[in-house]
Rosetta silent file (secondary structure, phi, psi, omega in degrees, C-alpha in Angstrom):
SEQUENCE: XXXXXXXXXXXXXXXXXXXXXXXXXXXXXXXXXXXXXXXXXXXXXXXXXXXXXXXXXXXXXXXXXXXXXXXXXXXXXXXXXXXXXXXXXXXXXXXXXXXXXXXXXXXXXXXXXXXXXXXXXXXXXXXXXXXXXXXXXXXXXXXXXXXXXXXXXXXXXX
SCORE:     score description
SCORE:     0.000 S_00000001
   1 L     0.000  -33.923  178.414    6.886   19.677   -0.938 S_00000001
   2 H   -61.392  -37.021  176.591    6.064   21.346    2.375 S_00000001
   3 H   -64.743  -46.705  178.248    2.477   20.192    2.113 S_00000001
   4 H   -59.809  -42.648  176.660    3.592   16.644    1.484 S_00000001
   5 H   -58.677  -44.710  178.347    5.999   16.727    4.391 S_00000001
   6 H   -59.229  -41.178  179.180    3.234   17.938    6.672 S_00000001
   7 H   -63.507  -46.406 -177.644    0.963   15.109    5.485 S_00000001
   8 H   -64.936  -41.422 -179.154    3.674   12.445    6.016 S_00000001
   9 H   -58.334  -29.693 -175.945    4.593   13.797    9.505 S_00000001
  10 L   -90.515    1.664 -176.366    0.988   13.207   10.582 S_00000001
  11 L  -101.771  130.713 -178.349    0.815    9.566    9.419 S_00000001
  12 H   -59.925  -35.023 -177.264    1.494    6.656   11.800 S_00000001
  13 H   -58.712  -33.327 -178.889    3.200    4.701    8.973 S_00000001
  14 H   -98.503    3.637 -177.600    5.995    7.279    8.819 S_00000001
  15 L   -57.351  133.431  175.283    6.201    7.909   12.545 S_00000001
  16 L    87.937   -8.627  175.544    9.804    7.845   13.769 S_00000001
  17 L   -68.292  135.806  178.300   11.298    8.256   10.300 S_00000001
  18 L   -59.123  149.656 -178.191   14.248   10.719   10.304 S_00000001
  19 H   -58.462  -43.980 -179.337   13.514   14.137    8.910 S_00000001
  20 H   -64.818  -28.242  176.395   16.037   13.717    6.062 S_00000001
  21 H   -76.328  -36.686  176.583   14.340   10.423    5.158 S_00000001
  22 H   -61.307  -40.046  179.113   10.925   11.989    5.169 S_00000001
  23 H   -61.149  -43.375  179.161   12.297   14.621    2.760 S_00000001
  24 H   -64.185  -42.943  179.674   13.645   11.905    0.459 S_00000001
  25 H   -63.941  -39.718 -177.955   10.350    9.999    0.522 S_00000001
  26 H   -78.285  -17.298 -173.399    8.351   13.154   -0.170 S_00000001
  27 H   -59.443  -38.096 -178.493   10.683   14.408   -2.913 S_00000001
  28 L  -112.159   17.767  177.560    9.140   12.268   -5.691 S_00000001
  29 E   -90.376  159.928 -179.551    5.689   11.918   -4.140 S_00000001
  30 E  -147.702  150.255  172.860    2.564   13.583   -5.528 S_00000001
  31 E   -79.613  131.834  177.596   -1.013   14.228   -4.483 S_00000001
  32 E  -134.227  142.859  176.670   -3.496   12.230   -6.606 S_00000001
  33 E  -117.683  136.760  176.527   -7.254   12.074   -6.679 S_00000001
  34 E  -117.502  133.754  176.997   -9.248    9.122   -7.976 S_00000001
  35 L   -73.791  162.944  171.595  -12.915    9.389   -8.953 S_00000001
  36 L   -50.471  131.291  178.926  -15.499    6.843   -7.821 S_00000001
  37 L    71.219    4.026  177.306  -14.860    3.516   -9.548 S_00000001
  38 L   -75.898  140.327 -179.178  -11.573    4.693  -10.986 S_00000001
  39 E   -87.011  130.000  173.604   -8.820    2.059  -10.959 S_00000001
  40 E   -77.673  -45.193  177.075   -5.586    2.836   -9.127 S_00000001
  41 E  -161.562  162.542 -176.697   -3.819   -0.215  -10.528 S_00000001
  42 L  -117.442  144.950  175.086   -4.640   -3.644  -12.039 S_00000001
  43 L   -48.609  135.102  175.414   -3.650   -7.131  -11.048 S_00000001
  44 L    79.343  -11.689  174.740   -0.506   -8.416  -12.851 S_00000001
  45 L   -69.590  162.273  178.345    0.509   -4.941  -14.100 S_00000001
  46 E   -68.893  133.991 -178.765    3.953   -3.638  -13.169 S_00000001
  47 L   -88.243  107.858 -175.787    3.977   -2.158   -9.635 S_00000001
  48 L  -115.492   13.132 -173.218    5.559    1.287   -9.904 S_00000001
  49 E  -163.570  167.787  160.402    4.143    2.960   -6.771 S_00000001
  50 E  -136.947  164.376 -172.752    2.551    2.760   -3.426 S_00000001
  51 E  -130.203  149.219  167.967   -0.155    4.982   -1.990 S_00000001
  52 E  -111.524  124.376  177.393   -1.218    6.574    1.297 S_00000001
  53 E   -80.861  116.284  178.333   -5.016    7.000    1.418 S_00000001
  54 E   -87.236  -46.051  178.517   -5.728   10.514    2.732 S_00000001
  55 E  -146.222  157.522  178.422   -9.508   10.448    2.329 S_00000001
  56 L    96.479 -171.120  178.171  -11.959    8.050    0.714 S_00000001
  57 L  -138.658  146.050 -178.138  -11.998    4.245    0.396 S_00000001
  58 E  -124.538  129.184  176.590  -10.209    1.816   -1.857 S_00000001
  59 E   -92.965  131.843  169.738  -11.361   -1.712   -2.625 S_00000001
  60 E   -96.119  125.099 -171.714   -8.721   -4.364   -3.102 S_00000001
  61 E  -129.800  151.520  176.741   -9.991   -6.949   -5.619 S_00000001
  62 E  -141.120  147.180  179.240   -8.800  -10.184   -7.146 S_00000001
  63 E  -110.575  127.289  171.570  -10.219  -12.210  -10.001 S_00000001
  64 L   -90.103  144.892 -179.718  -10.449  -15.982   -9.896 S_00000001
  65 L   -52.158  132.418  176.761  -10.434  -17.721  -13.312 S_00000001
  66 L    77.138    5.773 -179.104  -13.909  -17.823  -14.756 S_00000001
  67 L  -129.943  165.460  178.115  -15.351  -15.497  -12.088 S_00000001
  68 L   -79.074  168.013  175.651  -15.821  -11.817  -11.604 S_00000001
  69 E   -64.567  143.960  176.221  -13.556   -9.738   -9.362 S_00000001
  70 E  -122.052  134.907  176.250  -14.153  -10.040   -5.648 S_00000001
  71 E   -77.691  127.261  177.822  -13.391   -7.463   -2.999 S_00000001
  72 E  -114.083   -9.105  176.338  -11.321   -8.976   -0.270 S_00000001
  73 E  -163.233  149.044  175.484  -10.367   -5.846    1.679 S_00000001
  74 E  -121.909  131.285  178.762  -11.239   -2.169    1.913 S_00000001
  75 E  -115.043  149.357 -176.511   -8.748    0.483    2.930 S_00000001
  76 L  -139.019 -159.636 -173.329   -9.433    4.013    4.104 S_00000001
  77 L   -46.655  127.879  175.874   -7.958    7.125    5.609 S_00000001
  78 L    85.675   -3.441 -177.558   -4.399    6.824    6.834 S_00000001
  79 L   -96.829  146.552 -179.705   -3.797    3.363    5.373 S_00000001
  80 E   -96.080  135.980 -174.535   -0.968    2.451    3.036 S_00000001
  81 E  -117.465  118.406  169.660   -1.816    0.614   -0.192 S_00000001
  82 L   104.003  120.409  168.562    0.656   -1.550   -2.100 S_00000001
  83 L  -127.394    1.904 -177.300    3.881   -3.381   -1.324 S_00000001
  84 L   -64.886  -21.339  178.471    4.362   -5.179   -4.672 S_00000001
  85 L   -67.629  -20.582 -168.409    6.765   -2.412   -5.742 S_00000001
  86 L   -80.224  -30.978 -171.672    9.182   -3.514   -2.970 S_00000001
  87 L  -133.816  139.616  176.055   10.064   -7.061   -4.129 S_00000001
  88 L   -56.975  146.507   15.124   10.537   -8.769   -7.490 S_00000001
  89 L   -92.120   16.612  177.500    8.786   -9.496   -9.734 S_00000001
  90 L    55.989   47.856  179.207    7.306   -6.000   -9.087 S_00000001
  91 E  -124.708  141.070  176.159    3.838   -6.970  -10.260 S_00000001
  92 L   -65.560  136.525  177.145    0.510   -6.162   -8.535 S_00000001
  93 L   -92.075   -5.107 -177.652   -1.026   -9.211   -6.912 S_00000001
  94 L  -157.584  174.750  176.010   -4.481   -7.668   -6.924 S_00000001
  95 E  -105.765  155.354  175.483   -6.392   -4.658   -8.305 S_00000001
  96 E  -130.435  132.813 -176.330   -7.331   -1.519   -6.472 S_00000001
  97 E  -133.352  134.472  178.673  -10.437    0.651   -7.209 S_00000001
  98 E   -71.137  130.192  178.093  -11.697    3.819   -5.565 S_00000001
  99 L   -88.716  -16.658  177.254  -15.153    3.184   -3.995 S_00000001
 100 L  -155.411  173.619  177.429  -15.700    6.934   -3.683 S_00000001
 101 L   -54.484  125.409 -173.566  -13.694   10.025   -4.493 S_00000001
 102 E  -130.290  128.559  178.879  -10.332    9.225   -2.930 S_00000001
 103 E  -102.394  128.876 -176.353   -7.375   11.486   -2.232 S_00000001
 104 E  -130.782  168.454  162.098   -3.937    9.812   -1.987 S_00000001
 105 E  -109.455  127.407  179.709   -0.272   10.481   -1.839 S_00000001
 106 E  -100.293  124.281  179.375    1.401    8.621   -4.705 S_00000001
 107 E  -109.996  123.818 -177.229    4.936    7.462   -4.093 S_00000001
 108 E   -74.806  123.113 -174.810    7.155    6.686   -7.065 S_00000001
 109 H   -70.021  -42.052 -177.676    8.780    3.219   -6.698 S_00000001
 110 H   -60.762  -43.569  179.017   11.758    3.837   -9.002 S_00000001
 111 H   -65.104  -43.443 -179.638   12.767    6.963   -7.110 S_00000001
 112 H   -64.448  -42.176  175.257   12.337    5.221   -3.806 S_00000001
 113 H   -56.078  -43.072  179.511   14.437    2.210   -4.899 S_00000001
 114 H   -63.717  -44.321  176.925   17.208    4.597   -5.887 S_00000001
 115 H   -63.154  -41.738 -178.580   17.023    6.364   -2.485 S_00000001
 116 H   -68.624  -31.706  175.533   16.961    3.067   -0.617 S_00000001
 117 H   -69.570  -36.733 -178.541   20.001    1.864   -2.537 S_00000001
 118 H   -76.480  -33.451 -173.672   21.889    5.034   -1.703 S_00000001
 119 L  -126.951   87.550 -177.405   20.812    5.133    1.925 S_00000001
 120 H   -58.352  -26.268 -178.466   20.534    1.627    3.532 S_00000001
 121 H   -67.857  -43.490  174.746   19.289    3.134    6.800 S_00000001
 122 H   -60.081  -47.957 -178.478   16.247    4.546    4.851 S_00000001
 123 H   -56.228  -45.423 -178.087   15.872    1.198    3.065 S_00000001
 124 H   -64.780  -43.403  178.196   15.859   -0.702    6.343 S_00000001
 125 H   -59.517  -42.705  179.508   13.366    1.760    7.904 S_00000001
 126 H   -71.241  -39.305  176.108   10.979    1.329    4.991 S_00000001
 127 H   -61.604  -38.739  177.760   11.341   -2.470    4.942 S_00000001
 128 H   -61.459  -42.746  178.933   10.521   -2.571    8.619 S_00000001
 129 H   -64.873  -44.017 -178.122    7.361   -0.564    8.056 S_00000001
 130 H   -71.205  -33.991  176.806    6.261   -2.618    5.091 S_00000001
 131 H   -62.164  -41.488  176.686    7.022   -5.909    6.874 S_00000001
 132 H   -63.608  -40.222  178.711    4.768   -4.797    9.755 S_00000001
 133 H   -62.120  -45.041 -176.547    2.105   -3.806    7.209 S_00000001
 134 H   -65.674  -42.054  179.191    2.327   -7.180    5.455 S_00000001
 135 H   -65.388  -41.576  177.111    1.995   -9.091    8.733 S_00000001
 136 H   -61.196  -43.120  177.421   -1.007   -6.979    9.696 S_00000001
 137 H   -67.205  -35.523  175.367   -2.692   -7.697    6.351 S_00000001
 138 H   -65.047  -39.798  176.077   -1.888  -11.414    6.561 S_00000001
 139 H   -63.796  -39.383  177.686   -3.519  -11.522    9.981 S_00000001
 140 H   -65.491  -41.081  177.598   -6.581   -9.789    8.631 S_00000001
 141 H   -66.038  -36.515  177.590   -6.736  -12.282    5.747 S_00000001
 142 H   -62.997  -44.483  179.500   -6.371  -15.164    8.188 S_00000001
 143 H   -63.193  -43.636  179.478   -9.283  -13.871   10.298 S_00000001
 144 H   -60.342  -43.633 -178.697  -11.332  -13.379    7.136 S_00000001
 145 H   -65.645  -41.466  178.684  -10.559  -16.933    5.938 S_00000001
 146 H   -61.324  -41.960 -179.971  -11.511  -18.345    9.387 S_00000001
 147 H   -64.879  -43.751 -178.668  -14.804  -16.474    9.145 S_00000001
 148 H   -66.505  -42.364 -174.174  -15.526  -17.698    5.631 S_00000001
 149 L   -98.985   16.939  172.036  -14.561  -21.305    6.246 S_00000001
 150 L    87.987   16.499  167.733  -16.151  -21.721    9.600 S_00000001
 151 L    89.490   -0.114  177.218  -13.465  -20.991   12.093 S_00000001
 152 L   -59.350  175.690 -179.780  -11.084  -23.958   11.790 S_00000001
 153 L   -75.508  101.889 -178.036   -7.354  -23.575   12.327 S_00000001
 154 L  -102.225   95.495  179.600   -6.292  -21.668    9.234 S_00000001
 155 L   -88.393  131.792  176.945   -2.507  -21.413    9.472 S_00000001
 156 L  -109.527    9.356  178.709   -0.693  -19.027    7.173 S_00000001
 157 L    77.420  163.706  171.944    2.741  -19.740    8.589 S_00000001
 158 L   116.723    0.000    0.000    4.925  -17.287   10.339 S_00000001
């Protein structure tokens, strides 16, 4: 657990989180390694976790009907992967695949939900962080859509 705490303390995503909350988040976390091309999770499956990428790269992919999967974003060191565990229906909206050997911290969603229910201050702190992450990813998607579709005004609301 001390190793996980040290890792979390060094990550921007967890910056400012109270020490007792870091301990709760780390309590059911685990270090996981994914080989090149190994799938972390698949679109539409139940979302039971989120990940912090320590090293390596992860492709986020989505499949359109009748087409192959397309990579729409790549995440790397220090980035958080997955927010589908946070809100119903708790299903992944995309797939994630390691592009190279990737070392992560795996956070158990069921354990975190229980901690957040018991400690609303922790719940609020995590929701704030994930809301900021979602906004950041939506902005990136907006810029990508503008690039793909020739720069027009692509409004995603908000």
